C-alpha positions in Angstrom: 65.2 63.8 26.4 65.7 60.9 28.9 62.9 62.4 31.1 60.6 62.4 28.1 61.4 58.8 27.2 60.8 57.7 30.9 57.5 59.5 30.9 56.4 57.8 27.7 57.5 54.4 29.1 55.5 55.0 32.3 52.4 56.0 30.3 52.7 52.9 28.2 52.8 50.7 31.3 49.8 52.3 32.9 47.3 50.0 31.1 49.2 47.1 32.6 48.1 48.2 36.1 45.1 46.5 37.6 41.6 47.9 38.0 40.6 45.0 40.2 43.7 44.2 42.4 42.5 46.2 45.4 40.5 43.3 46.8 43.3 40.8 46.4 45.7 40.2 49.3 49.3 39.6 48.4 51.6 38.3 51.1 55.2 39.4 51.0 58.0 36.9 51.3 59.3 36.0 54.8 62.3 37.7 56.3 61.8 41.0 54.5 63.0 39.6 51.2 62.7 42.0 48.3 62.7 39.3 45.7 59.8 40.3 43.3 57.2 37.6 43.9 54.5 37.1 46.5 54.7 34.4 49.0 51.0 33.8 48.6 48.0 35.6 47.0 44.5 35.5 48.6 41.6 36.0 46.2 38.3 36.9 47.8 35.0 35.1 47.2 33.0 36.4 44.3 36.1 36.8 42.2 36.4 35.3 38.7 39.6 33.4 38.0 40.9 33.5 34.5 43.3 30.7 33.5 45.4 32.0 30.6 47.2 29.5 28.4 50.9 29.5 28.3 52.4 32.2 26.0 55.6 31.7 24.1 57.8 34.3 22.4 57.6 35.5 18.8 60.7 35.0 16.7 63.3 37.7 17.2 64.5 37.3 13.6 62.0 35.3 11.4 64.5 35.4 8.5 67.1 33.4 10.5 67.2 29.6 10.3 64.4 28.2 12.4 65.3 26.8 15.8 68.5 28.8 16.1 69.4 31.4 18.8 69.4 34.0 16.0 65.8 33.1 15.2 64.5 33.1 18.8 67.0 35.1 20.8 68.4 34.4 24.3 66.3 33.8 27.4 65.9 37.5 28.2 64.8 38.3 24.7 62.4 35.5 24.6 60.9 36.3 28.0 60.4 40.0 26.9 58.6 38.8 23.8 56.5 36.3 25.8 55.5 39.1 28.3 54.7 41.4 25.4 52.5 38.7 23.9 50.7 38.2 27.2 50.2 42.0 27.5 48.6 42.1 24.1 46.2 39.3 25.1 45.4 40.9 28.4 44.8 44.2 26.8 42.1 42.6 24.6 40.5 41.0 27.6 40.4 44.3 29.6 43.0 43.0 32.1 46.5 43.9 33.0 49.6 42.4 34.7 48.4 43.8 38.0 45.5 41.2 37.8 47.9 38.3 37.7 47.8 36.3 40.9 49.8 33.2 39.9 52.4 32.6 37.3 54.1 29.4 36.2 57.3 29.8 34.1 58.8 27.1 32.0 62.5 27.6 31.0 64.7 25.4 28.9 68.4 25.3 29.5 70.0 28.1 27.5 72.5 26.5 25.0 74.9 29.4 25.7 75.0 28.3 29.4 78.1 26.3 30.4 76.3 24.3 33.1 73.2 23.1 31.2 70.9 25.2 33.4 68.1 27.6 32.7 69.1 31.3 32.4 67.1 32.4 35.5 68.9 35.8 35.6 68.0 36.5 32.0 64.4 35.7 32.7 64.4 38.0 35.7 65.8 40.8 33.7 62.6 40.6 31.6 60.2 39.8 34.4 61.2 42.9 36.5 60.3 45.2 33.6 56.6 44.1 34.1 56.3 43.2 37.8 57.4 45.0 40.9 57.7 48.3 39.1 56.4 51.7 40.4 53.8 51.6 37.6 52.8 47.9 38.4 53.8 46.9 41.9 51.4 43.9 42.2 53.4 40.7 42.6 52.1 37.2 41.7 52.8 34.0 43.5 55.2 32.3 41.0 57.0 29.1 40.2 59.8 28.8 37.7 60.9 25.3 36.5 63.4 24.0 34.0 62.0 21.7 31.4 63.7 19.6 28.7 62.0 21.3 25.7 59.1 23.4 24.6 56.8 23.3 21.5 59.4 24.5 19.0 63.2 23.8 18.8 65.2 26.6 20.2 62.3 28.1 22.2 63.5 28.7 25.8 60.5 30.4 27.5 56.8 29.8 28.1 54.8 31.7 30.7 51.2 30.9 31.9 49.2 33.1 34.2 46.1 33.0 36.4 44.3 36.3 36.8 41.6 37.5 39.2 38.6 39.8 38.3 35.6 40.6 40.6 32.5 38.8 39.3 30.6 42.0 38.8 33.4 43.8 36.9 32.9 44.8 33.3 34.5 42.4 30.8 
């Protein structure tokens, strides 16, 4: 049964792979680091860049009081939702996560955190389900910053991406 579930998951992730990423050069981090981001990404001439607006999560429980942790979920839950929202948008555009060359992540301090900092580990739990996987190994250059607030109270995650597509590729 587990094998069947894993096979279904891999098949579901295949559309997230890139048709266009072969021309893009992704430079690994220095010193052999296996942290799942690229040090830099080189996009060849003749490639269209698509600047995708930041995507936020959908409510985890819309029946919960707005702005609460029950409404939105924790950082990991919100990041998973934001990535799924990005995936839905990219699917409509004929693109996938493998086409992402740059990502900027905005994280609000998780109220459950004792030190008033963003839950970077929770974010990474979600991120590594979409990037650096066997089904989608292409890593973007990425920045993650802590911000005071996002558009809605209780929202902890917003992710924006830049994608690359060869100019002559079908849209």
